[in-house]
N, C-alpha and C positions, 0 to 999 in steps of 0.2 A: 339622568336628568341633566346634569351638567354637560354631558356629551352631546346630548340633543340640542341644548342651548347653543353650544359651540358650532355644531353643524349648521343649525339655523342662521347663526350670525354669519357664518362663511358664505352661505349660499343666498342670503337675503340681500336686498338693496341697501340695508342699513349697515354701515361699517362697524366693525368691531370696536374701533376706537370711540365712536359715539356711544356705544353701549357701555364700555368700561368707564368713560368719563361721566355718563349719566348716573351710573351706579355709585361712583365715588362722590359725586355732588350730593346724591340723596343720602349717602352715609354721613357726609359732613353736616348736612342740614339737620339730620336726626340727632347728631351729637349736640349741635348748637341749641336745638330745641330742649334738649335735656338739661341744659345749663341755665343758670340765672346770672344776671349782672352781679359781679363781685362788689358787695357793700359790706363793710365791717359794721356789724350791729351789736358786738358785745364788748364789754369793758377790757376783757383779757386781750382780745385781738388788737384793740386800740393801743393798749400799753406796749404790746410787742412791737407793733409797727412804729410807734413813737421812739422805741429804743433804737430801732434800725435807722430811723431819721436822725436821731442824736448822733450816731456814729458817723453817718455820711456827711452831715452838716458840720461836724467837728473836724473832719478829715480833709475836705476840699480846700479850706484856706491854707492848710499846711503844704498842700501840693503846689498851689500857686506861689506861696512864700518860698518854697524850694526853688522854683524857677526864677523868681526875682533875685534870689541870693546868688544864683549862678550866672546872672547877668542877662537873661532873656528879656527883651523889651516888653513891658506890661501890655502895650497895645496889641502885639502879636499874640500873647498869651490869652487876653480876654477875647479876642476875635475867635480863637480856636474853642475856648471855653463856651462861648455863646452858642456855637453850632450844636454841640452835644447836649447843652442844657435844654434847648428846644426840642432836640431828638428824643430826649427822655420823656417829655411831656406828650409827644406824639405817640410814642410806644405805649404809655400808660393809657392814653385815650382809646387807642385802637385794640387794646387787650382788655384790661379791666372794664373800660367804659363802653365797649361795643360787643364783646363776645357774650352770648347768652341772651335770654329773653329779658325785655324791660320789665321793671317792677312798677307797682302803682305809683303814679306821679313821679317816676324816675325813668324817663325815656333814654334810649341808647344815644351814644355820641352822635351818630350821623343824623338822627332825628332831631336832636336839639339844635343842630347847626342851621336848620331851616325854620325854627320857631321864632316868634316875636318876643325874644328875651333881651333886647338890646340894653335896657337899663341895668340888668345884672351883668351883662357882657361888659359894660363900661366900668363897673365897679372892679371886675376881675382884671381888666386891663390897666386900670389906674394902679391896682396893686403891683402889676408887673413893672410899671414905670418907676414906682418908688424903690422897689427891690433892686432893680437894675442900676439905678443911681447910687443906691447904698452900697451895693457890691463893688461898684467901680470906685467909690470913695475909699472904701476900706483897703483896696489894693494899694493905694498910696499911703494910707494911714499905717499899714503894716510896716512900711519903710521908716516912717517918721517916728512912730511910737513903739513899735514892736508887735508881734503876733498876739502875745498873751494879753497885754493891757488893752489892746484894741478890741479883742473879742469880749473881755470882761466888761468894759464900759458900754459898748453897743448892746451886749446881752442884757445888761441891767436896765437900760433905758427901754428895751423891748418888754421886759417884765413889768416894770413900773407903769409904763404908758399902754403898751399893747395889751398886756394880760388884763388890765383894769377895764379897757374898752371891750375886749372879748367877753369878760364876765357879765357885763350889762347887756351886750348884744345877744348872748346866749340865754337871756332870760333867767340868769342866775341858776343854771342847772348844776353848777359846781358847788361843792360844800365850802362856803365862804370862810369858815373858821380854819379849814385846812389850806385852802388856796392862798389866803393872805399870810398865813404862817410860812408858806413856801416863798412868797414874795419877800417877807422879812429875811428869811435865810439868804436869799439872793443878794439882798442889799448888804448884809454882813459880809457875804463873800466878796462882793465888790469892794468893800472897804479893805478887806484883807488883800485882795488882788492889787489894789492901789498901793498898799504898803509893801507888798512883794516887788512891784515895779520900782518903787523908790529905793528900797533896800538894794536891789540888784543894780540899779543905776549908780548908787553910791559905791558898790563893789567895783563896778567897771571903771568909774572915775578914778578909783584908787589904783587899779591895775594900770590904767593909762598914765597916771602921774608918775608911777614908779618905773615905767618903761623907759629904756635907753634909746627907743626909736625916735625919730625926729618928728613924730606927731606931738601936738601939744593940746592941752584942753582949751575948748572954746568958752566964751563967756556964758554960754547957756548950758554948760556941762557936756557938750558934745565934743568931737575931735576935729581939729583943723589940720590940713595937710602941710607938712614941713616941705621945704624946697628939695631935699635930697631923696624923698620917697618916690616921687613919681616924675616921670619925664612927659610933659605935656604932649610932646611930639612923637611919643611912642605909639607904634600901630595899635589899633584897637580891634579886637575880635568883635564883630557884631553880635555874636551870639553870647559870648561871655562878658561883653561890656568892659573889657579891660585887656591890658597887655597880656600875653601868654606867661610873662614873668610873674604874674600876680596869682598863680595857682596856689590854693591853700596848702601850706606845709606846716604851719604852726599847730600846736595842740589846742583843742577846743577849751575855751574858758581863759585863755591867756590873752594879754594885751596885743601880742603880735597877731593872734587869730582875729580879734575884734578889728584890727587896722586892715588886715588882708580882706576880710569880709566887706568892709566899707568900700575898698577899691574895686572889688570884683562885681558888686551888685549893680543893677541897672538904674536904680533911683538914688541919686545923690542928694543927701540932705545936710551936708556939712554947713555950718554957719547959719542954719535956719532956726527960727524961733520955735521953742517947744509948743508955743500956743497954736502955731499953724497946724501941727499935727493933731493936737487935742481938738481944735475947731473942726477938723475933717471928721474925727471920730465921733464927735457929738452930732454932727450933721448926718452922718451915716446911721447913728443910733435913732434919730428921729424918723428917717426913712424906713428902717427896719421895723420900727413900732407900728407902722401904718399898714403894711402889706398884708398881715394876717387878718386884721379887722375888715380889710377891703374884700378878701376872699370870703369871710364870714358873711358879709352883706350880700355878696354875689350869689352864695349858695343857699341862703335862708331868707332873704328878702324881708328883713325886719322892718324896713321903711316902706313896704308895700308899694314898690314902684312897677311891679308887673301887672298887666291886665288880668282881669278875672278869667281863670281857666287855663292860664299859662303856667306850666310846671316850673318849679324852681330849677336853677342850673344844677345839674349833677356835679359833683366835686371834680370828676375827670374833665368835663367840658370847661368848667370855670378855670381849671389848671391849664387847659390848653390855651385859652384866650389869655390868660395871665402870662404864659411863657411866650406867646407871640409878641406882645408889647415889650416884654423884657429883652427878647431878642432884637427887635427893631431898634430900641433905645441903645442897647449895648453895641451893636454893629455900627449904628450911625455915629455915635460919640467917638468910638475907638478908630473909625476911619479918619474922622476929623483929627484926633490926636496923633495919627501917623504923620501928619503933615505940620500940625501945630501942638507939639508935645508939652507936657507939664512936668514940673519938678526936676528940671535939668535933664529929662530923658532925651537921648538923641532922636533927631528926626529920622523918619523911615519912609516907606512907600508901600503901596499895595503889592507892587512886584516883589519887594524885598520880603514882605510878610509871606507871600506864596512860596518863596524859595527858602524860608527859614523852617527847616524841619527838625532842628535840634530841640528836644524837649517837647515836641508837638504832642507826642502820645500822652504825656502828663497833663497837659492842658485839656485835652479831650477827655481824659479820665476825670479831671476835676469838674467838667461840665456834667458828666453823667452823675457823679456823686451828688452835686448840688441839685440837679434836676429831680432825681429819685428821692433825695432827702426832703425837698420841699413838697413833692407829691405825697410822700408818706405822712408828713406832718399834717397836710390838709385832709387826708383820708382818716387819720386818727382824730383830728379835730372835729370832723363831721360827725363822728360816732360818739366821742366822749366829751365834746366841748373844746372850742378853740383856746379857751383859757388854760385848760389842762395840757393841751397840745404845746403850749409855750414852754413846757418843760424842756423842749429841745433846746432852749436858750441856755441850758447848761453846757452847751457845746465847748466853752472854754476848757472844760474838764478834759475833753478829748484833744482840743487844740494844744493845750499845755503839755499833754502826754507826748504828742508828736513833736512839740518844740523841744522837749528835753531829749527825746530819742533821736530825732534827725538832725536838730541844729545845735545841740550841746548847750541850749539855754540854761542858765543857772549853774553851768559847770564851774567848779572852783570858786563858788560864791561862799558868802560867810554863813555861819551857823544861824544867825538871825534870819536870813533869807530862806534857808531850808525850813526853818520852823514855821515861818509865815506861809511858805508855799504848802506845807502839809496841811495846815489848818484851813487854807483856802480851798484845797481839794476836797477835804472832809466836809466843809460847809456846802460846796457845790453838789456833793453826793446827797446830802441832806436836803438841798433844795429841789433837786430833780425828783427825789422820792416822794417828797411832800406834794409837789404840784401833781404828779402822777396819781397819788392817793386821793386827790380831790376830784378825780374824774367822775363826771356824772354819765347820764345816758340820754342821747337825743332820739326820740322816737322817729322811726322811718315810715310809720304807717299813716 
């Protein structure tokens, strides 16, 4: 039979290539028809994907912090990050959101692009705007305040503001007595985190005051440059942000290490007020508090802005529009910052950005981590409630782990700092477990 078909193909006017391509296309269509759009509909799946989101969202800030500490310009880093952050949303939309048959009131991705759902689209894009501004702000806050305390404060604001908003937007599908117990655990962890930061800052101040280096303590507890440490006319490496002589040789946790770090990093904050950094952190916290409720409104239309008969945005479509606006804002602002930088960062140009390949792979990785982390958070939130999905705001647990492992944070600190650090991490574990335990179930029927 196969031989007859081959002979017929060879002798007919229909080329074999068309026969093969037609058979392959029919096979792919039959496979696609056997699939359904991937939607998480059970609590266990939602919790699993939220755990993955927690890891991703706690890791990408550490990657960007690593680049900043190596002296890479934050504008260059954020431009690279923005590209893969958008690419992650496109991949999620074209796979989870497009493969398989549509479900009831859940059209596929391409179908939704042509529907009259602009009110929901605007909510999704508004969420992308505030997230992009928040992420951009934290990139500078990490230098002013530090990775751990920045993540702790911003995450606490998300829990207090964003989780409360999501609880009421979700029609209270989460168990309030468990949910708000988790919120309380977060607040305790925040207090402990602030205490950790204060204790560690005091430890660093003591190290610097006892150092024989020509650095001295500033009036705000920071360090000021002594005349003999740096030659202003020394050539600067555009990638490392400092003279080649400033390579780290000191042991992590020592005063010399802290001094070398400040000389090598790209964002210079000597002599600046502590309130500037805290102001940036609180501003970013407000932004982060609003993007999840915006996606909630985009996918569930609690305010009834869609016309009758128009399906709600599927989470994949909402995330796509969300990431588009996030990309546009991030690219636009950072191109501006190339020529008009902030926080003492050197000027650059688009040509210099294109030629800056050092560390680019890490910035691209950070974009993927953030993109998939946000996408997984929204997928889990659509199934179990966005208030429970805010459990990923325990990301300082992950960031602190990377801070200790990669950057030597809290190295050679006091016993008081270590004790507070352990209690903070334990409270964060309790907080994320409690918020996940409050997960409800949103019907997709």
